[in-house]
Structure formats: structure tokens, C-alpha cells
C-alpha positions as CSV (number, residue, x, y, z in Angstrom):
1,M,-1.4,-9.5,-92.1
2,Q,-2.5,-7.9,-95.4
3,E,0.0,-8.3,-98.2
4,F,1.0,-5.4,-100.4
5,K,2.6,-5.6,-103.8
6,T,5.8,-3.6,-103.8
7,G,7.3,-2.0,-106.9
8,I,9.3,1.0,-108.1
9,T,7.7,3.9,-109.9
10,R,9.7,6.5,-111.8
11,F,8.0,9.8,-112.0
12,S,10.8,11.8,-113.6
13,G,14.6,11.9,-114.0
14,N,15.0,12.7,-110.3
15,I,11.8,11.4,-108.6
16,Y,11.1,7.7,-107.9
17,A,8.8,6.0,-105.4
18,I,8.9,2.6,-103.6
19,D,5.2,1.9,-104.1
20,Q,3.2,-0.5,-101.9
21,E,-0.2,0.0,-103.4
22,M,-1.8,2.0,-100.6
23,V,1.2,4.2,-99.8
24,R,4.5,5.3,-101.4
25,A,7.9,6.3,-100.1
26,Y,9.5,8.9,-102.4
27,V,13.2,8.8,-103.4
28,V,14.7,12.0,-104.9
29,V,18.1,11.6,-106.5
30,G,20.6,14.4,-106.7
31,E,24.1,14.5,-108.1
32,E,25.8,13.6,-104.8
33,K,23.1,12.1,-102.5
34,A,19.6,10.8,-102.6
35,L,16.8,11.3,-100.1
36,C,14.2,8.8,-99.1
37,F,10.9,10.2,-97.7
38,D,9.2,7.5,-95.6
39,F,9.5,3.7,-95.2
40,G,6.3,2.0,-96.4
41,V,3.5,0.0,-94.9
42,A,4.9,-3.6,-95.1
43,P,8.3,-5.1,-94.4
44,V,10.4,-5.7,-97.5
45,D,14.1,-5.6,-98.5
46,F,14.0,-1.8,-98.5
47,K,17.8,-1.4,-99.0
48,S,17.7,-3.7,-102.1
49,L,14.9,-1.6,-103.6
50,L,16.9,1.6,-102.9
51,G,19.9,0.0,-104.6
52,R,17.8,-0.5,-107.7
53,I,17.2,3.2,-107.8
54,T,20.6,4.7,-106.9
55,R,24.0,3.8,-105.6
56,L,24.4,7.2,-104.0
57,P,24.4,7.7,-100.2
58,V,20.8,8.1,-99.0
59,V,19.4,10.6,-96.5
60,F,16.3,9.3,-94.7
61,V,13.4,11.6,-93.7
62,L,10.1,10.6,-92.1
63,S,6.9,12.6,-92.9
64,H,5.1,11.4,-89.7
65,A,4.9,8.3,-87.5
66,D,1.6,6.7,-88.7
67,R,2.3,2.9,-89.1
68,D,1.7,2.9,-92.8
69,H,4.9,5.0,-93.2
70,V,7.4,3.3,-90.9
71,A,7.5,-0.4,-91.7
72,N,11.1,-0.4,-92.9
73,I,12.5,2.3,-90.7
74,G,15.0,-0.2,-89.2
75,C,17.0,-0.1,-92.4
76,A,18.2,3.4,-91.7
77,E,21.0,4.3,-89.3
78,K,19.7,7.9,-89.0
79,V,16.3,9.3,-89.7
80,F,15.2,13.0,-89.7
81,V,11.8,13.5,-88.1
82,D,9.9,16.3,-86.4
83,E,10.4,16.0,-82.6
84,M,6.6,16.0,-82.0
85,E,6.5,12.5,-83.6
86,L,9.1,11.0,-81.3
87,P,6.6,9.7,-78.7
88,Y,5.0,7.6,-81.4
89,L,8.3,6.0,-82.5
90,N,9.5,4.6,-79.1
91,D,8.6,1.0,-80.0
92,L,10.3,0.9,-83.4
93,P,13.8,-0.5,-84.0
94,G,17.1,1.2,-83.6
95,S,17.5,4.2,-85.9
96,K,19.0,7.4,-84.5
97,L,16.2,10.0,-84.7
98,V,17.3,13.5,-85.5
99,P,15.0,16.5,-85.2
100,A,13.8,17.9,-88.6
101,K,13.0,21.5,-88.1
102,E,11.1,24.1,-90.3
103,G,13.5,25.4,-93.0
104,M,16.1,22.7,-92.6
105,V,17.6,22.1,-96.1
106,F,18.9,18.8,-97.4
107,D,21.5,19.5,-100.2
108,L,21.6,16.5,-102.5
109,G,23.9,18.1,-105.1
110,G,22.2,20.0,-107.8
111,L,18.9,20.1,-105.9
112,S,17.9,20.8,-102.4
113,L,14.8,19.7,-100.4
114,E,13.5,22.0,-97.6
115,V,11.5,20.9,-94.5
116,V,8.0,22.5,-94.3
117,S,6.2,22.0,-91.0
118,T,2.6,20.9,-91.7
119,P,1.1,19.6,-88.4
120,G,-2.5,18.6,-88.0
121,H,-2.8,15.2,-89.5
122,T,-0.3,14.3,-86.8
123,P,1.4,16.7,-84.3
124,G,4.7,16.6,-86.2
125,S,3.7,16.1,-89.8
126,I,6.2,17.6,-92.3
127,S,6.4,18.1,-96.0
128,L,9.4,18.6,-98.3
129,L,9.8,21.4,-100.8
130,W,11.9,21.3,-103.9
131,R,11.9,25.0,-104.7
132,D,13.7,24.9,-108.0
133,G,11.4,22.1,-109.2
134,R,8.3,23.9,-107.7
135,I,7.3,20.6,-106.2
136,L,5.9,19.7,-102.7
137,F,6.2,16.2,-101.3
138,S,3.2,16.5,-99.0
139,G,3.2,13.3,-96.9
140,D,-0.5,12.8,-95.8
141,T,-1.2,16.5,-95.4
142,V,-2.5,17.0,-99.0
143,S,-4.0,14.3,-101.2
144,Y,-7.3,13.4,-102.8
145,G,-7.6,11.3,-99.6
146,P,-9.6,10.8,-97.7
147,V,-7.2,12.2,-95.1
148,Y,-7.5,10.6,-91.7
149,M,-8.6,13.3,-89.2
150,F,-10.0,11.3,-86.3
151,G,-8.2,9.9,-83.3
152,P,-6.2,11.4,-80.4
153,S,-3.2,12.7,-82.5
154,R,-5.3,14.6,-85.0
155,N,-6.0,18.4,-84.7
156,L,-8.5,19.9,-87.2
157,D,-7.7,23.5,-86.4
158,Q,-4.0,22.9,-86.8
159,Y,-4.6,21.0,-90.0
160,I,-6.5,23.9,-91.5
161,E,-3.7,26.3,-90.5
162,S,-1.2,24.1,-92.3
163,L,-3.4,24.0,-95.4
164,E,-3.7,27.7,-95.4
165,K,0.0,28.1,-95.1
166,L,0.5,25.8,-98.1
167,L,-2.1,27.6,-100.1
168,K,-0.3,30.9,-99.6
169,M,2.9,29.3,-100.8
170,A,1.2,27.9,-103.8
171,E,-0.5,31.2,-104.7
172,K,2.9,32.9,-104.6
173,G,4.2,30.2,-107.1
174,V,6.5,28.5,-104.6
175,F,5.2,25.1,-105.9
176,S,2.8,24.0,-108.6
177,D,2.8,20.2,-108.3
178,I,2.2,18.1,-105.2
179,Y,3.4,14.5,-104.7
180,P,1.2,12.9,-102.0
181,S,1.9,9.7,-100.1
182,H,-1.5,8.2,-101.1
183,N,-3.7,7.9,-104.1
184,L,-3.1,9.8,-107.4
185,S,0.3,11.5,-107.8
186,P,1.2,14.1,-108.8
187,I,-1.7,16.4,-108.3
188,K,-2.3,20.2,-108.6
189,T,-2.6,22.8,-105.9
190,G,-6.4,23.0,-106.2
191,A,-6.6,20.1,-103.8
192,I,-5.4,22.4,-101.0
193,K,-8.5,24.6,-101.5
194,E,-10.8,21.7,-101.6
195,L,-9.3,20.3,-98.3
196,I,-9.6,23.7,-96.7
197,T,-13.3,23.9,-97.7
198,V,-14.3,20.5,-96.5
199,S,-12.3,20.9,-93.2
200,E,-13.9,24.2,-92.5
201,E,-17.4,22.8,-93.2
202,V,-16.7,20.0,-90.8
203,R,-15.4,22.4,-88.1
204,D,-18.5,24.7,-88.4
205,G,-20.9,21.8,-88.5
206,S,-22.3,22.5,-92.0
207,A,-20.8,19.4,-93.7
208,I,-22.9,16.3,-94.3
209,G,-21.0,13.1,-93.7
210,M,-21.5,9.8,-95.4
211,P,-20.8,6.2,-94.2
212,P,-17.0,5.7,-94.6
213,G,-17.3,2.5,-96.6
214,R,-15.0,0.6,-94.3
215,D,-14.6,-0.3,-90.6
216,F,-12.3,1.5,-88.2
217,P,-11.8,-0.9,-85.3
218,G,-11.9,1.0,-82.0
219,F,-13.5,4.1,-83.6
220,D,-17.2,4.3,-83.8
221,G,-19.0,7.1,-85.6
222,V,-16.4,7.9,-88.2
223,R,-17.9,9.6,-91.3
224,L,-16.6,10.5,-94.7
225,F,-16.8,14.2,-95.6
226,S,-16.1,15.2,-99.2
227,Y,-15.7,18.2,-101.4
228,G,-14.6,18.0,-105.0
229,K,-12.0,15.3,-105.4
230,C,-10.9,15.5,-101.8
231,G,-12.2,14.4,-98.4
232,I,-11.5,13.6,-94.8
233,F,-12.5,10.9,-92.3
234,F,-13.7,12.6,-89.1
235,K,-15.9,11.8,-86.1
């Protein structure tokens, strides 16, 4: 099994990440509670790492069920997750899984995080919005990528709809900064437009794909499609 160096990154007074090189789980600290968004790619002493960030009670939320986000889910007694992800979590240890629905608000004391449904990358992908901070924690939906958009659980049409939804929010000034699970963080909202462009070009057949630069066991014919700083893997 590949080993990943694990560390804690502090982005601001309220925002931290448990960073495992290829993926990060965000920890947002309020006055009364903290919220942990995802569980990392490799097993570690996750509770100990959380304890280095905060002594407050922690609410656990899962962006989606891809395996690079769930390695330490067993440390949580209760996890909020979109119900469309439940079939992909049946084989994971014992947390109580509670539906996270669009508009659900987690009040941490002095700041609140709101669930935004952003399906497409997976059927039940969600993001979290900190309205007062004008920040979106995007999971895998928005990043410089490449975003994985091949395989049975991906839906390109749905993904484009989610991106268009986020773009409208960004254009209204609802958020200005995006904290993705992968690659550079934070990033600006221009990434949403770039992902819409490349995804639409893939859908209409006008995009030119490149070799992905890596192997995907069990998936032949995957190509890398890019626009600007963003891209998707698709076949």
C-alpha cells in the first residue's frame, strides 16, 4: 500500500486541514464546535490529529464516498453524508450515517456551514458553504484537478449542472474563495468556468484528449481533457 505523509496545515484562524499529500480533510473551528469534512486516504491516528487542532466537540461530514476520502471514517460515531452515497459505504466500519440534505446548516458557534448538493462527480457529492466567510469547501467538485469523471458512478450532465449552479452563486457574490480537497488550495471561482468549458467540450465531442499520464487499472481508454488550469479524466 502506498504511504502518504500526513500533516496539519493551517489556512487561517478558523480553517485547518489534515493533509495526506494527495488529499486533505478540512477542519473548521467555531466557538462551540468544530467540523471535520472528510477522513483522508490512509489510516492514521485521526483523533489524535484532530486533538492537535481543537479540543471542541467535532461534527463529521463526508463530501462523498470515494476511497481517498474515507480511510479514517471509523473514528466518528456519527457522520453526515448525502443518502445517495450510502450504497458505496456498506463495507466501511461502524459509524452511524445521517442524511445530509441541501440547505442543512451546521452551527459551530460564531460561524455556520451549509450543505450544498453538488452531484456529478459522484451521485451524492456535497460541498459546504461558509456564507459569512464567502468560502466554499468543494470536495472534489471544483479543483484544478484533473477531476475523475469516468466510471459507473460519474455523470457528466449532472456534473455540469452542479458547476452551473455554483457559478451562479459565485456570480452573485455568495462565495469568492474555494477550498478543494485536492491540489492547490484555496483557489478562485474562475476554476468553475474552466471546468464548465472543458466538460461541455467533452460532452459535445469537440475536446481533444491527451494520454492521462498514469494507469487506471480496469479502465481502458481514459483520456485527460484540459482547459486553462483545470481538467477532467474521461473516457
